[in-house]
N, C-alpha and C positions, 0 to 999 in steps of 0.2 A: 711436493716441492712447490714453492711459489714461482709464478711465472711472470715475466714482464708483460705489461699491458700497453699496447701502442696508444700514444696520446697525440693530441693536436699539437702544432708548433708552439701554441701558447704555453703548454705545460710540459713539453718534451724535456726541458732542462731539469725537471724535478726528479727524473729517473725513478718513478714509483714502481713498486712491485706489490701485487695484491694476491690475497688468497683466491683460489679458483672460483669461489662462490660469487665474488664481486666482479663487476663489469666495468669497462671503460666508460660507459654511459653514466653509471652511478658516480664514478670518480669525477667526471667533468661537471656533473650536476652539483656535486658537493663543492668542488673548487670554485664554481661560479658564485658560491655564497661566501667567498673569502675565508677559508679555513685558518684557524689560528696555529701558532707554532706547536701547541700541545696536540693538535690533530695530526700532525706529521711527525712521526717518531720512528727512527730506525728503518726508514724507507717504506713504512706501511702507513696507510691512511685510516684513521678512526672515523667511521661514518656515524652520524648522529642516529640514535635509536628513537623511533616514534614513541610518543608517550602512550598511545593506545592504538590497537589495530584499526585499519581502515574499515569504514562501515560497508557491509555487503549490499546496502540498499542503493537504489538508483539515485542519480544526481538530482532528480526533481522531487524526491520524496521530502515531505515536511514532517519532521519528527518532534516528539515531545521533549521535555526537559529532563527525563530520566528519573523523575520522582516516583514513578509507579509504572504499572503495565501500560504499554503502548496500545494504540488502536490500529488494527489492520482491517482493510476493506478489500474484498476480492470481488472482481467484476467478470461475469461471463456473458458475452454477446458475440454472435458470429458476424456482426457488422463492426469492423474496427472503428469506424467513426463514432458509433454509439458508445463503445468502450472509452474512447478518448473524451467524449462529451460528459459521460457519467463521472469519469475520473476528475475532470475539471470542476464539476459541480460539487463533488465530495470535498475536494481540497479548498473550495471557496469558503466553506464553513468550518471544516474540521482539520485538526492536526493529526494526520494519519499516514500510514504506509499503505499505498494503494497499488494493487497488482491486478492486471487484467489479462484475459486471453479470449481469442475468438473460438476456442475449443473448450467445451465443458469438461471433457476428459482431462485436458491439460490443467485446467483450473482445479479440478479435483486433486491432482497431484500436488499443486501448489499449496492447497489447504492442508493436505496431509503432512507436508513438510514444514508447516509454519511453526513459529515459536509459541509453544503452549502456554507460556507465561503471560502472553498478551491477550487482549480482548479483540475478538474478530467477528465480522459479519460478512454475509455474502449478498451481492446483488446479481440477479441472474435473469436473462431473457428466458422465456418459456419455449418459444418455437425456434429451436436450433437443429441443424442437421447432425447426424451421427449420435450425439447424446443430447436429449432435450433438457430444459431446465427442471422439469419434473423428475426425470431420471437422475439428474445431478443432486437434487434435493433428497431423493430416496437413498442415494449412496452416502451422502453426508450424514443423514439421520441414523445410519447404521453405526456411526462412531460418536457423533455429537448430538446431544439433545438441544432444544431451543434455548435453554438457560446458558449453554456454553457457546453456541454458534447460531445466532439468529440468521434467517434467510428472508430476503425481500425479493419478490418477483416484480420485474419491470417489463411490461409487455404491451403490445398493441391489441392483444385479444381482450374483448370486452364482454364476454359471455359469462353469465352467472355460473354455468357449469364449470368453466375453466377456473373461475375464482374459487369455487368450492373444492375443486381438485387440488389446487395449490395449497389451500389450508389443510386438506387431508394429508398432504405429503409433509406436513410439519413446517410450512412457511408461516412467517409472522405478519406479512403484509403483501398486498397485491396492488401495485401502482400502475396506472395507465399512461402509455405514451400518447402524445408528447408530454414531457415532464419538465417542470420549471425547477430552478435551483431551490426556491423557497419550499416547494412541496416535498422535494427529496430531503431537504434539511429537516423539515418537520417530521417526516416519517422516521428518519434515522434517530432523531432526538427522542421521539416517543418510545421507540423500541429500545434504545440505549437505557433510558430511565426505567423501563419496565424490566429490563434484564439485569442491569448492574447498579441501578440507583442514579443519583444525580451525576451529571456530566462534569468531570473535573476540568479546571481551567486549562490544564495541559493538553486536553483533547479538543480545545476550541480555538479557532483563530481569534486574534485580539479584538477584531471588530464584531465577533459573535459570542462574546463572553456571557451575554444575557439574551439568549435567543428568545424571540417573542413566542408566547403560547399560540397554539393553533387558533386561527379564526378563518371564517369564510373569505374575508377580504384579502388575506395573504396566502390563500391556498393555491395561487398561481394557476397552472394549466390543469390542475385536478378538476376544476370547474364543478359541474353538477353530476359528473359521471358517478353512478352509485357504486361502482367497483373501486373508486379511488377516493371516496369520502372517508372522513375519520371513522365512521362506523364500520368501515371495511378493514381497518387496521387491527387485526386480531393478534 
């Protein structure tokens, strides 16, 4: 049975009754948009139906035009500030959905629940508590090979032993902190092309539609560190 819904004094004289599923808040929101006579019939309010469901993505996500698979970037770093900085650096150059976590275990769950129709890559710190970046990579490689999920290590560790261990766990690049936007963009661009081919315009910001090829001059904070040079991006 329909039940009357209390209204504000502005709409009390309309004497509206609604199905239980609707609320007074939704009524007031609709009335504020000046409903037409057709919307009010036999004491019931016909609410407009959205043309498509709301996106589950966050409000700050920059998405593509729907012409093909989207790009997803997952970031794991137990320092929240590093997560935020990496996210900003990625979105400076790429149109992507970026998700991050200070827990490698939580990020693993995020990746497992991702949309498999999209292209995805992982940026991970190596030295994290509970689950390290190496352990995260090992778990990811049980399900996805490098051709379906590239992994990039971003770490302050500069030893050749750590570099070799990262590659042995199936990572495609090892980048040294501190990291510049240009150096991260170059690394992601290189790995994207090696994995999926040329980067479509829908995955690039408009001011990055023709990213410059790698050169020592635009290598940013990679500097001369042998672990973050182009030769290290495998």
